[in-house]
C-alpha positions, -999 to 999 in steps of 0.1 A, spaced: 9 150 765 -6 133 735 -11 96 750 -16 69 725 -13 93 695 12 89 667 27 123 665 52 132 636 85 148 644 100 163 612 130 175 631 155 164 660 143 195 679 107 184 677 117 148 691 134 167 719 102 192 723 82 162 726 105 142 751 106 174 771 65 177 772 66 140 786 96 148 809 74 176 827 45 150 833 68 124 852 81 118 888 102 101 908 96 61 905 85 65 868 102 39 841 101 52 806 110 24 782 121 37 746 117 14 717 128 19 681 152 11 655 191 28 654 183 63 646 147 64 656 155 94 680 157 78 714 188 99 726 171 132 714 140 121 731 160 116 765 175 149 759 142 165 760 131 146 789 163 159 806 152 195 800 114 189 809 130 174 845 157 202 845 185 180 853 222 186 845 236 176 813 251 168 786 227 141 775 247 118 752 238 81 747 253 59 775 260 30 750 296 20 765 290 32 800 256 15 801 241 40 826 244 77 835 228 98 864 219 134 857 214 152 888 186 182 893 194 216 887 183 240 917 152 251 894 138 218 888 115 194 906 144 179 922 141 144 904 173 129 889 172 114 857 188 78 853 197 73 814 203 34 805 213 19 773 206 -16 771 219 -22 736 251 -37 747 234 -57 775 235 -95 767 270 -98 747 284 -118 778 253 -130 798 215 -125 797 201 -89 794 177 -94 821 207 -106 845 229 -77 833 201 -52 838 195 -66 873 232 -63 880 230 -26 873 204 -24 905 183 1 890 154 -10 912 167 10 938 169 42 917 131 38 908 121 52 940 137 83 937 146 90 901 129 89 866 147 61 848 148 61 810 160 31 791 168 28 754 166 -6 736 149 -19 768 116 -31 754 112 -69 762 134 -69 795 130 -32 814 94 -37 821 101 -58 848 116 -33 868 84 -18 877 47 -25 879 40 3 857 60 23 828 58 47 801 63 30 766 76 52 738 76 37 704 98 55 680 100 51 644 122 68 615 103 68 581 120 66 545 113 104 545 136 108 577 108 122 596 104 104 631 72 92 648 67 88 686 38 74 704 38 74 742 16 51 763 14 43 799 16 4 805 1 -10 840 -12 8 871 5 39 878 10 45 916 
C-alpha cells in the first residue's frame, strides 16, 4: 500500500484496485474514513475494499439505508465489512448523535467499518483510523491519499 502518497486514479477501475490493495491490509477493528466531494470515487473505493476483504456484494452507496453489512465469503479472511454513508446524517439531529445511534462501535471489534462522508465525526469511533482523501480533478482523474491516524492496535 502506498501510504501518505498521492496516487492518480485515471479510471474507476483504478480506484477500485487502490481500494482492493488497501482492503488486503485491513483487519477486524479497522475504521476507514473516506473524505472527498461528490463524485470523487468513495463508493468505487469501497467496492475495492470489499474485493480485498473478500466479502459478499453488491457494493452500492448506502445513502438511503445509511449502513450495509457485507458478510465474508468462504475464501476470504472472515472479516465482515460495514459500509456507512454519513451524507444524510444530521438532517434531523446532530451527525454525531445519529452516528452513535447506529451503534457502530460494537461492529468495530469484529468488522472493518468504512464511513463515506465521515471526516470530522467518524474518527471518534476508534482510537486510530485510516483516512482516505479522494479528489476529482477537472480532467476527471481521481487522486487518493491514504494515511493511518492514531495508534494502531
